[in-house]
Steps between C-alpha positions, in 0.01 A plus 500: 500500500276356227217696339144466628335305217156530661492867397491633147817657361732669480684249715825569682779269617727643770847366576639582845873460560621509858821662615797304633442624856143369502193703580297689242541453126790693352365497143160464344432435130143525372386359164156604372298311238726196508358161412502199732866406455756686711833365626789640701821301557827599661805499271738572789497694830401831342355427155140392449365368168133590445279377217155654452250376243266770368295257293540171316772625264660804669730514801773702667829366633660717767812486716482706817804607702343496846793685665467797262123467447538525122424278204815394316312324222151554359402315184148479355423188296220458248470142379217582258726462198577141601132401514307408188145630466207260542360365175 
């Protein structure tokens, strides 16, 4: 569920993950103050790769084990050191 950009921040993106039996969502992950770029892709039947951009140069890469409901990997990236300042 994408944020409502018509309202002023903080904005929230919510990821709903259904259970294997169907019906209501089994897991819900909520990201507050994320920027416009959010992606979630399945690695296999139980692992979900999530990338959340917090701004133009900072992001988080996450791997979620949906069976256990826990994050196996959580890495924050700051690409500011790779960018040269404006002159």
